[in-house]
MARSEPA-940614 format. One line per 10 residues: number of its first residue (from 1); their letters; for each residue x, y, z negated of N, C-alpha, C, O. Coordinates in nm, 2 decimals, decimal comma. Example, Ala and Ser with C-alpha at 12.3 -4.5 7.8 and 13.67 -1.06 7.14 Angstrom:
2
1) as) 1,32:-0,57:-0,78:1,23:-0,45:-0,78:1,32:-0,33:-0,78:1,42:-0,33:-0,85  1,28:-0,22:-0,71:1,37:-0,11:-0,71:1,29:0,00:-0,79:1,34:0,11:-0,80
END
This chain:
87
1) xxxxxxxxxx) 0,66:0,54:1,56:0,67:0,57:1,42:0,58:0,47:1,34:0,47:0,44:1,38  0,64:0,41:1,24:0,57:0,32:1,15:0,54:0,38:1,02:0,62:0,47:0,97  0,44:0,33:0,95:0,41:0,37:0,81:0,40:0,25:0,73:0,33:0,16:0,75  0,48:0,25:0,62:0,47:0,15:0,51:0,37:0,21:0,41:0,38:0,33:0,38  0,27:0,13:0,37:0,17:0,19:0,28:0,14:0,09:0,17:0,16:-0,03:0,18  0,08:0,14:0,06:0,04:0,06:-0,05:-0,10:0,10:-0,09:-0,14:0,22:-0,10  -0,18:-0,01:-0,11:-0,32:0,01:-0,15:-0,34:-0,05:-0,28:-0,27:-0,15:-0,32  -0,42:0,02:-0,36:-0,46:-0,03:-0,49:-0,61:-0,06:-0,49:-0,69:0,02:-0,45  -0,65:-0,19:-0,52:-0,79:-0,22:-0,53:-0,86:-0,14:-0,64:-0,81:-0,13:-0,75  -0,98:-0,09:-0,61:-1,05:-0,02:-0,71:-1,13:-0,10:-0,80:-1,17:-0,06:-0,91
11) xxxxxxxxxx) -1,15:-0,23:-0,77:-1,23:-0,32:-0,85:-1,15:-0,44:-0,91:-1,20:-0,51:-0,99  -1,03:-0,46:-0,87:-0,95:-0,57:-0,91:-0,81:-0,52:-0,94:-0,76:-0,42:-0,90  -0,73:-0,61:-1,01:-0,59:-0,58:-1,04:-0,51:-0,64:-0,92:-0,46:-0,75:-0,93  -0,50:-0,56:-0,82:-0,44:-0,61:-0,69:-0,38:-0,49:-0,62:-0,44:-0,39:-0,59  -0,25:-0,51:-0,58:-0,18:-0,41:-0,50:-0,14:-0,48:-0,37:-0,09:-0,59:-0,37  -0,16:-0,41:-0,26:-0,12:-0,46:-0,13:-0,02:-0,37:-0,07:-0,04:-0,24:-0,07  0,08:-0,42:-0,01:0,18:-0,35:0,06:0,18:-0,40:0,21:0,19:-0,52:0,23  0,18:-0,30:0,30:0,18:-0,34:0,44:0,25:-0,23:0,53:0,30:-0,13:0,47  0,25:-0,26:0,66:0,31:-0,16:0,75:0,22:-0,16:0,87:0,16:-0,26:0,91  0,22:-0,04:0,94:0,13:-0,02:1,06:0,18:0,09:1,14:0,26:0,17:1,10
21) xxxxxxxxxx) 0,14:0,10:1,26:0,16:0,21:1,35:0,04:0,30:1,35:0,05:0,42:1,40  -0,07:0,26:1,30:-0,20:0,34:1,30:-0,26:0,33:1,16:-0,34:0,24:1,13  -0,22:0,42:1,07:-0,26:0,41:0,93:-0,41:0,42:0,91:-0,47:0,35:0,84  -0,47:0,52:0,98:-0,61:0,54:0,96:-0,70:0,42:1,00:-0,79:0,38:0,93  -0,67:0,36:1,11:-0,74:0,24:1,16:-0,72:0,13:1,06:-0,81:0,06:1,03  -0,59:0,11:1,01:-0,56:0,00:0,92:-0,64:0,02:0,79:-0,69:-0,08:0,74  -0,65:0,14:0,74:-0,72:0,16:0,61:-0,87:0,13:0,63:-0,93:0,07:0,54  -0,93:0,17:0,74:-1,07:0,13:0,77:-1,09:-0,02:0,77:-1,18:-0,07:0,71  -0,99:-0,09:0,84:-1,00:-0,23:0,85:-0,99:-0,30:0,71:-1,07:-0,40:0,68  -0,90:-0,25:0,63:-0,89:-0,31:0,49:-1,02:-0,28:0,41:-1,07:-0,38:0,35
31) xxxxxxxxxx) -1,07:-0,16:0,42:-1,19:-0,13:0,34:-1,32:-0,19:0,39:-1,42:-0,21:0,31  -1,33:-0,23:0,52:-1,45:-0,29:0,57:-1,44:-0,45:0,56:-1,53:-0,52:0,60  -1,32:-0,50:0,50:-1,31:-0,64:0,49:-1,27:-0,72:0,61:-1,29:-0,84:0,62  -1,21:-0,65:0,71:-1,17:-0,71:0,83:-1,03:-0,78:0,82:-0,99:-0,85:0,91  -0,96:-0,75:0,71:-0,82:-0,81:0,69:-0,84:-0,93:0,59:-0,88:-0,91:0,48  -0,81:-1,05:0,64:-0,83:-1,17:0,56:-0,76:-1,17:0,43:-0,81:-1,21:0,33  -0,64:-1,11:0,42:-0,56:-1,12:0,30:-0,61:-1,02:0,19:-0,57:-1,03:0,08  -0,70:-0,92:0,23:-0,74:-0,82:0,14:-0,89:-0,82:0,12:-0,94:-0,74:0,04  -0,97:-0,89:0,20:-1,11:-0,87:0,20:-1,18:-0,89:0,07:-1,29:-0,83:0,04  -1,13:-0,98:-0,01:-1,19:-1,01:-0,14:-1,17:-0,90:-0,24:-1,23:-0,90:-0,35
41) xxxxxxxxxx) -1,08:-0,80:-0,21:-1,03:-0,70:-0,31:-1,08:-0,56:-0,28:-1,05:-0,47:-0,35  -1,15:-0,54:-0,16:-1,19:-0,41:-0,12:-1,30:-0,36:-0,22:-1,36:-0,44:-0,29  -1,31:-0,23:-0,24:-1,25:-0,12:-0,17:-1,11:-0,08:-0,23:-1,07:-0,13:-0,34  -1,04:-0,01:-0,15:-0,90:0,03:-0,19:-0,88:0,18:-0,19:-0,96:0,26:-0,12  -0,78:0,22:-0,26:-0,73:0,36:-0,25:-0,59:0,35:-0,21:-0,51:0,26:-0,24  -0,55:0,45:-0,12:-0,41:0,46:-0,07:-0,33:0,53:-0,18:-0,36:0,64:-0,22  -0,23:0,46:-0,23:-0,15:0,52:-0,34:-0,01:0,56:-0,29:0,06:0,64:-0,37  0,04:0,51:-0,18:0,18:0,54:-0,14:0,19:0,52:0,01:0,15:0,42:0,06  0,26:0,61:0,08:0,30:0,60:0,22:0,44:0,64:0,24:0,49:0,72:0,16  0,51:0,58:0,34:0,64:0,62:0,37:0,66:0,60:0,52:0,63:0,50:0,57
51) xxxxxxxxxx) 0,70:0,71:0,59:0,72:0,70:0,74:0,86:0,64:0,77:0,96:0,66:0,70  0,86:0,55:0,87:0,99:0,49:0,91:1,00:0,50:1,07:0,90:0,50:1,14  1,12:0,52:1,11:1,15:0,54:1,26:1,13:0,41:1,34:1,09:0,41:1,45  1,16:0,29:1,28:1,15:0,17:1,35:1,08:0,06:1,28:1,06:0,07:1,15  1,04:-0,04:1,35:0,97:-0,15:1,28:1,06:-0,22:1,19:1,02:-0,27:1,08  1,19:-0,23:1,22:1,29:-0,30:1,14:1,31:-0,22:1,00:1,31:-0,28:0,90  1,32:-0,09:1,01:1,33:-0,01:0,89:1,20:-0,02:0,81:1,21:-0,03:0,68  1,08:-0,03:0,87:0,96:-0,04:0,80:0,95:-0,18:0,73:0,91:-0,19:0,61  1,00:-0,28:0,79:1,00:-0,42:0,73:1,09:-0,42:0,61:1,06:-0,48:0,51  1,21:-0,35:0,62:1,30:-0,35:0,50:1,23:-0,28:0,38:1,25:-0,32:0,27
61) xxxxxxxxxx) 1,17:-0,17:0,41:1,10:-0,09:0,30:0,98:-0,17:0,25:0,96:-0,17:0,12  0,91:-0,24:0,33:0,80:-0,32:0,29:0,85:-0,43:0,20:0,79:-0,46:0,09  0,96:-0,50:0,24:1,02:-0,60:0,16:1,06:-0,55:0,02:1,04:-0,62:-0,08  1,12:-0,43:0,02:1,16:-0,38:-0,11:1,04:-0,35:-0,20:1,04:-0,39:-0,32  0,93:-0,29:-0,14:0,81:-0,26:-0,22:0,74:-0,39:-0,27:0,67:-0,38:-0,37  0,76:-0,50:-0,21:0,71:-0,63:-0,25:0,80:-0,70:-0,35:0,76:-0,80:-0,41  0,92:-0,64:-0,37:1,01:-0,70:-0,47:0,97:-0,66:-0,61:0,88:-0,58:-0,63  1,03:-0,72:-0,71:1,01:-0,69:-0,85:1,03:-0,54:-0,88:0,95:-0,47:-0,94  1,14:-0,49:-0,83:1,17:-0,34:-0,85:1,07:-0,26:-0,78:1,03:-0,15:-0,83  1,03:-0,29:-0,66:0,93:-0,22:-0,58:0,80:-0,22:-0,65:0,73:-0,11:-0,66
71) xxxxxxxxxx) 0,76:-0,33:-0,70:0,63:-0,34:-0,77:0,63:-0,26:-0,89:0,53:-0,20:-0,93  0,74:-0,26:-0,96:0,75:-0,18:-1,08:0,73:-0,03:-1,05:0,66:0,04:-1,12  0,79:0,01:-0,94:0,78:0,15:-0,89:0,63:0,18:-0,86:0,58:0,29:-0,90  0,57:0,09:-0,79:0,43:0,12:-0,75:0,34:0,12:-0,87:0,24:0,20:-0,88  0,36:0,03:-0,97:0,28:0,03:-1,09:0,29:0,15:-1,17:0,20:0,20:-1,23  0,42:0,21:-1,17:0,44:0,34:-1,24:0,36:0,45:-1,17:0,31:0,54:-1,24  0,35:0,45:-1,04:0,27:0,55:-0,97:0,12:0,54:-1,01:0,06:0,64:-1,03  0,07:0,42:-1,02:-0,07:0,40:-1,06:-0,09:0,44:-1,20:-0,19:0,51:-1,23  0,00:0,41:-1,29:-0,01:0,45:-1,43:0,00:0,60:-1,45:-0,08:0,66:-1,52  0,09:0,66:-1,37:0,10:0,81:-1,38:-0,02:0,88:-1,33:-0,06:0,98:-1,38
81) xxxxxxx) -0,08:0,82:-1,22:-0,20:0,88:-1,17:-0,32:0,87:-1,27:-0,39:0,97:-1,29  -0,32:0,76:-1,34:-0,43:0,74:-1,44:-0,41:0,84:-1,56:-0,51:0,88:-1,62  -0,29:0,88:-1,58:-0,26:0,98:-1,69:-0,25:1,12:-1,64:-0,22:1,21:-1,71  -0,28:1,14:-1,51:-0,28:1,28:-1,45:-0,14:1,33:-1,43:-0,12:1,45:-1,42  -0,04:1,25:-1,42:0,10:1,29:-1,40:0,12:1,28:-1,25:0,10:1,18:-1,18  0,17:1,39:-1,19:0,20:1,40:-1,05:0,35:1,40:-1,03:0,42:1,48:-1,09  0,40:1,31:-0,94:0,55:1,31:-0,91:0,58:1,39:-0,79:0,69:1,40:-0,75
END
């Protein structure tokens, strides 16, 4: 089982989308600065997760979330959270 996840930097305007088989370990690694692509933007909050049955399915969802439409969706989640709106 794979998880596609999205992180929002707490100190920078930066959204990261990734996939993993071990979400808890991956979050720790991001927040401790062990991931080179995100270490300058830590700490993070987890804003979105989606379970996928296969790595291929997870890659497709990750690719969508990194697209313009996917980023728009993720930014709306952040804005709604800031305004106390729960989806």
